C-alpha positions in Angstrom: 0.0 0.0 0.0 1.2 3.5 -0.8 1.0 6.3 1.7 1.5 10.1 1.4 3.3 11.5 4.4 3.1 15.2 5.2 5.5 17.0 7.5 3.7 20.0 9.1 5.5 22.8 10.9 5.5 26.6 11.5 6.0 28.6 8.4 8.7 30.7 10.0 10.7 27.9 11.5 13.9 28.7 9.6 16.5 26.4 8.0 17.1 23.0 9.5 20.4 22.4 11.3 23.0 20.4 9.3 22.8 17.5 11.7 19.1 17.0 10.9 19.8 17.3 7.1 22.5 14.6 7.5 20.3 12.3 9.6 17.3 12.7 7.3 19.5 12.0 4.2 20.9 8.8 5.8 17.4 7.6 6.7 16.0 8.4 3.3 18.9 6.7 1.5 18.1 3.5 3.5 14.4 3.7 2.7 15.0 4.4 -1.0 17.4 1.4 -1.1 14.9 -0.8 0.6 12.2 0.3 -1.9 9.9 1.6 0.9 10.4 5.3 -0.1 9.2 6.1 -3.6 9.6 9.9 -3.6 10.3 12.7 -1.1 11.1 16.4 -0.9 11.0 19.6 1.0 8.6 22.3 0.0 9.3 26.0 -0.4 7.6 28.5 2.0 4.2 30.0 1.6 5.8 33.1 0.2 6.3 31.1 -3.0 2.9 29.4 -3.0 -0.2 30.1 -5.1 -3.6 29.0 -4.1 -6.3 28.4 -6.7 -9.7 28.1 -5.0 -13.3 27.5 -6.0 -15.9 29.1 -3.7 -19.5 30.0 -4.4 -19.0 29.1 -8.0 -16.1 31.6 -8.5 -12.5 30.7 -9.1 -9.8 32.8 -7.4 -6.1 32.8 -7.5 -4.1 34.1 -4.5 -0.3 34.3 -4.2 1.3 33.8 -0.8 2.4 34.5 1.8 -0.8 33.9 3.8 -1.0 35.8 7.0 -3.5 33.3 8.5 -1.1 30.3 7.9 0.2 29.2 11.3 1.4 25.8 10.2 2.3 24.6 6.7 3.3 21.4 4.9 7.1 21.7 4.9 7.8 18.4 3.2 6.3 15.2 1.9 7.2 11.6 1.2 5.4 8.8 -0.7 6.1 5.5 0.9 5.3 1.8 0.4 4.2 0.0 3.5 2.6 -3.4 4.3 0.1 -1.8 6.7 -1.0 1.5 8.1 0.8 0.6 11.3 4.1 0.2 9.4 3.5 3.6 7.8 2.9 5.2 11.2 6.0 3.5 12.6 8.0 5.3 9.8 6.4 8.6 10.7 7.3 8.0 14.3 11.0 7.5 13.3 10.8 10.8 11.3 9.6 12.7 14.4 12.3 11.1 16.5 15.0 12.2 14.1 13.7 15.7 14.4 13.6 15.4 18.1 17.2 14.2 18.3 18.7 16.7 15.8 16.5 19.8 16.1 15.2 19.8 19.7 13.4 23.1 19.3 11.4 21.9 16.3 7.7 21.4 16.8 5.4 19.9 14.2 3.5 16.9 13.1 3.4 14.2 10.5 0.2 13.1 8.8 0.0 9.6 7.2 -2.6 9.1 4.6 -3.2 6.1 2.4 -3.2 6.7 -1.4 -6.1 5.1 -3.2 -4.9 3.1 -6.1 -6.8 2.5 -9.4 -8.2 -0.8 -8.2 -9.4 0.6 -4.8 -12.2 2.7 -6.1 -12.9 6.1 -4.4 -11.5 6.5 -0.9 -14.1 6.1 1.8 -15.7 9.3 3.1 -16.3 10.0 6.8 
């Protein structure tokens, strides 16, 4: 099963320390080699973001930054896991790496399964 993993953090957190970059690089290298990580990357800040929105039948385009954004998606990964629990375990490792190498960092990791062509539409709550 494929999962999309989102790393959420404050928009103004600043650059990560070199120790975190090195530790994340090492972990990602292992995951790519094992075939459990399919893609990953960091995302630019909200100042380089554009939102295209549909509301009340009208389409609007708004360039960032967004004053109301307190937390943003700062990175993502697409992983392959045998179960949801295995995907969550990987997210826990990611949080622990941040805790170990950037103790002041605060954020969260969301783990969401990607619906494949044979799955049909994802279930709605």
